[in-house]
N, C-alpha and C positions, 0 to 999 in steps of 0.2 A: 619613387612611386610606391604606393602601399598596395599590397596584394591581399587576396582573400584570406590568406593565412594570418594577416595582422588583425583581421576582424574576428577570427575564430578563437575559441577558448584555448588557453595554454595547454600544450600536450602533457600527458602524464609521463613523467620521466622514470618509468620502471626499467630497471636494468637486470640483465642476466648475463654473467660472464662478460660484462662491459658493453653489451648490445642493448640499446634502448628499445622500448616497445615500438616507437615510430620506425626504427630501422627494421625490426622484425616484420612489421606490417608492409613496409616497402618491398622487402625481399619476397614475401609471400605473393603480393600482387604481381611483382615482376615474374615470378615463377609461373603464376597462373596464366598470364598472357604469353609468356615464352613457350609454354607447353601447348598452346592452342593450335600449333601446327599439326597435332596428331588427334584426329577425331574419327579414326577408322573403327573405333569401338565406342560403345555407349554404356554407362557414362564415360565421357572422355576424361583424361587426366585434368584438363582445365575445369571440368565440372566438379570433380572431387576437391581440387584445390580451392575452388570458389567457396565451398563449405568451410574450409579451414580459414580462409580469409574472412568470411562472414563472422565466424566465431571470434576471431582475433579483434574485430572491430566492435563487438558488442559493448555497449556502455559509453564509448567515446570515439572520437576520431572521425565523426560524420557530421555534416552540417544540414540541418533541417531548414526548410524555407517554405513560405506560403506559395511561392511560384510553382512548387511541385504538385499542387493540388490537381490541375488538369491531367498531368501525366499519371498520377496515381489513380484518379477517378476513372479515366478512360481505360486504363489497363485493367482495373478492377471490374468494370462493367463488361469489357471485352471477354474476360475470363469467366465471369458469371454467365454470360451468354453461352460460352462453350460448355459450361457445366450443365446448364439447362438443356442444351442440345444433346449432350451425352446421356441424359436420363432416358432418352428414347431408345438408346442402344446400350443400356447399362451393363449388359452381359458381355460386351465385346472388350476383350483384354487390350487390344491395340488401341481402341478408342479411349480406354482408361489411361493408358500411358501417354496418349496424345494430350489429354487434359492436364495431366501432371506436368508434362514437359512445358505446356503453355504457361502454367503458373510459375514454373521455374524461370522461364525466359523473362516474364514480366518482372519478377522479383529481382533478377540480375540487372535489368535496366534501371529500376528504382534505386538499387544499391549504388550503382556507379554514378547515378545523378548526385546522390548524397556525397559519394566519395570525391568526385571531381570538384564539386562546389566548395569543399573545405579548403583546398589549396591547389588551384588549377595549374599553376606554373610547374610546381614540383611533381605533382601526380600525373599530369599529362606527359611530362618528360619520361617518367617511369614506364608508362603505357607505350609510348612511342618506341623507346629502345627495345622493349620486350617484343612488341609486335613486328618490328622490322626484322629482328633476329629470327623470329618464328617464321616469317614470310620467306626469308632467304633459305631457311632449312627446307621448308615445304616445297619451295620452287625448285631448289637444287634436286630434290628427290623426284619431283615431277618431270624435270627435263631429262634426268638420267633414265627414268622409267620410260619416257616416251621414245627415246632412242635405244632402249633396251641395253644400256651399258651394263656390262657384267651380269646380264640376264635378269635385270631388275624390272623389266617390262611387265611381268605378271603381277608385280606388287604395287607399282606406282603409275600404271596407265590403265585405261578402261575405254572400250569402244574406240580404240586407236586415238585416244585423246589423253593428254596429261591429266592426272588426277591427284598425284602426290599421295599424301597420307589422309585423303578425304574419300568419301564414298561416292561423290558425284562431281564430275568436272565443272558443272555450272557453279556449285557452291564453292569449290576450290578456287575458281577464277575470281569470283566476287569477293572472297576472303582476302585476296591480294590487292583489291582496290585501295583500301584505306592505307595500308603501309606503303603501297606504291605511290600514292599521291603525297604522303608525308615525305618520302624520299625526294620526289620532284621538288616539293616546297623547300626542302633543305638546301638544294642547289640554288634556287632562286634567291633565298635570303642569305646564303653563304654561312649557314650554321653547321655544316658538316665538319667535324674535326678531322676525319680521315677521308678526304675527298675521293681518293682512288678506290679505296675499299667500298665506299658508299656507291661509287659509280658501277663497280662490278656487281654489287648487290642489286642495284636498280636494273641492270641489264638482265640479270638472272630472273628477277621477279617479272619483268616484262616478257621475257622469253617464255616463261611458264604460263603467264596469262594468255599469251598468244596460242601456245600449243594446247591449251585446254579447249580451244575452239568453241568458246561460249560466245555466241553472237551478242547476247545481252550484256555480258561483261565487257566485251570490246567497246560497245557503244557507251556503257556507263563510265569506263575509264577515260575515254576521249572527252566525254561531256564534263565529268567531274574535274579532270585536269584543266580543261579549257576555262571552266568557271573559276577554279582556284587561281590560275594565272591572272585572269582578268581582275578578280577581286583584290588579289595581292598588289597588282599594279596600280589599281585605282585608289586603294585605301592606304598605301604606304606614303608617309609624309616626306620621305627623302628622295630627292631627284636622282642621287647616285644609285640608290637601290632600284629605281625604275629603269635606269639605263642597264643595270645588271640583269634585270628580269628580261628585257628585250633581247640582250645578247645570249643569255642562257637559253631562252626559248628557241631562238634561231638554231643554235648549236644542238639543242635537244631534239628538235624536229629532224635535223640532219642525221643525228645519231640513231634515232628511231628508224629512219628510212634505211640506214645501213643495216641495222639489226634485222629488219623485215626482209631485206634483200638477201641476207645470208640465210635466213630460215627458209625462205621461199625457193632458194637454189636447190634445196633437197626435194626430190621428185615427190616423195610420199607426202611431205608437208604441203607442197604446192597443190597437189590433187585434192587433199582434204580441205584446204583453204577455199579452193574454187567451189567445192561442194557445199561448204558451210556459208559461203559469202552470198547469202540471199536472205531477204527478209521473211519470205514465206516458203516453207518446205511443203512437200506432199502431205505430210501428216498434220500440217496446220490447217489446210483448206478442206473444203467439202463438208457435207452435212454431218459426218461423223468425225471430222477432224477436230483439232484443238479449238479453233474459233467457232466451229459449228456447235460443239458441245457447250461452250460458254454461253452462246446465244440461246440454245435450247434450255439451259438451266435457269435462265432468268425468270421465265413465267412460272416455273415450278417453285422457285424460291419466294416469289411474291405471294404464293399460296400457303407457304409453310413458315410461320413466324419463328419456329425453333430450328429451322434449317433441316438438312438431311441427317445430321449427326456427324461427329468427327470422323473424317476419312471416308465417309459414305458417298461422296461425289464420285470417287473412283469406282465404287461398286455399282452405281447407277449408270454411269456413262462409259465405263471401261478404261478410263485413264484419269489422271489427276487434272485438276482445273487449270494448272499453269497460270494462275492469276490470283494474287493474294487477296484482292478485294472481293472476288467472287467466292473464294474459299472462306473469307471472313463471314459471309452470309450463310454459306453451306455448312460450315463446321461450328459456327458460333451463333447462328440465328440472327434475327433482325437486331437484337440488342447488341450482339457482338459486332455485326457488320457496320452499324451506324457508329458505334463507339470507335471502331478502328479508323473509319473515315475521319471522324472528328479529331482523333489523335494525330493522324498524319497531317491534316490541315493546320492544326495548332502547332505542330512541330516545325513545319515549314515557316510559319509566321514568326515563332520565337527564334528560329534559326537565322532568318534575315535580320531580325532586330539585334541579335547578339553580334553578328558579323559587323554591323555598322557602329557598334559601341566602341569608343576609344578606351581600351583597357590594356593592361600589360600582356594579356593573353589573347589579344584580338586575332593573331595569326593562328592560334590553336583553334579558335572558333571557325575560322575560314577552312582549315584543313579537315575539320570534322564535318562541317556542314556540306561541303561539296560532294564527297562520296555518299553521304547520308541521303541527300536529296536525289542523287542519281539512283540510288537503290530504291528509294520510295517510288519513283516513277518506273523503275524496272519491274516493280511488283505487278504492273499491268501485263507483263510478258512472262513472268515466272512467279511461283509461290515462294515469297521470301519469309513466310512464317516459320519459326523455329530455327532461323539462322542466328547463331550466337553473336556473330560479329555485327549483325544489324541491331540487335538489342543493346549491345555494348555502345555502339555509336549513338543510338537513341538516348541512352542514359547520359553519355558524355555531353551531348548537345544541351540537354536540360540542365545539367550541372553547370556548364559554362554560362548558360542564361541566368541561373540563380546567382552565380558569383558576379557576373557582369552587372546585373541589376543592383545588387548590394553595393558594388564598387562605385557605380555612377551616382547612386543616391548619396553615398558618403562624401563623394567629391563635391556634390552640389551643396551639401550641408556645410562643408568646410569653406566653400566659396561664399556662401551666404553669411557665415560668421565673420569672415574677413571683411566683407562689405559693411556689415553692421558695425564692426569696430572702427572702420575708417570714417 
């Protein structure tokens, strides 16, 4: 089969001490994603490395496609809306940094769309390896911190929840979704080279995800994993692989049950789990609760085309919106809010289309789409704006869509030529 790399222009074979430019780029991208486990400071190491990666790719190594127009247009309008909203509070330094961060996030999504589209098989493999290693490191620190091993609790836990090297346990837990689902998929497809090590890594990631006690992340992981298993089972053409998927899923559920039983045998873990295992907490309900503030904000937002201004929802209602769609209108105005809705809808549509295309990287499309769509819907429960991993998945999905569209069109042209010659 022919990959997107065969359709791309030939790489520039620049060498320094025997290392090609392509290898340097691969190393830098790997380092960027591998360092993503540490975001306790801003800019994080991954942010700084992204600038190096970007400079290394200037001029070549990226694939442009007309299918990126919606992604670029909606992100541009989204951020323009944020800029116009910022003009109302132009003297606020935190609001200024919010706008700058928003532009950076959007740009990173566009870059990784270009990056993945150029050579999906090789480049997604680089990202997968680096993200799984980063997730295992972050998870290990989170678990050690939660149980205060060697006095690490002060550094890697927060609010009696595992937080690892993140600032917030909810962001930490959702960061683990994508690498966690990739690890599960590897067992379903039998692609792990070191199965025992991969199994240990998966259990560490799942333990950290559980100990972060993020209700939204728990639901997102279950939903994204279930969809991934279902899609992989339905779309795989091999009967042997389907049998493997059924067996691995059964053993996986049993293993997960054992892991939960072990964790819940600890009294402190069990008590916090029972406290968190509810859809609506006290601070969610009531006129001044999370949901009450969201409802009260709607009529105000309908009267203010420019929104409240970046971060000003919190100043008006005393807490953050905890809903990325309401925040889109509050911090980015009508222009930004509508653009964000359209971006999410179009992403879901192209994601489904990409997953159903028969390409050499179809399994990559599945494993990106599942946690991405779960995070999109999780945005109703939490503000996912400025989550690096969300924008990375967003870019990857559009990159896979561009590569898949080009691949299918090329296959159809080849088929048409063959039929014409016959």
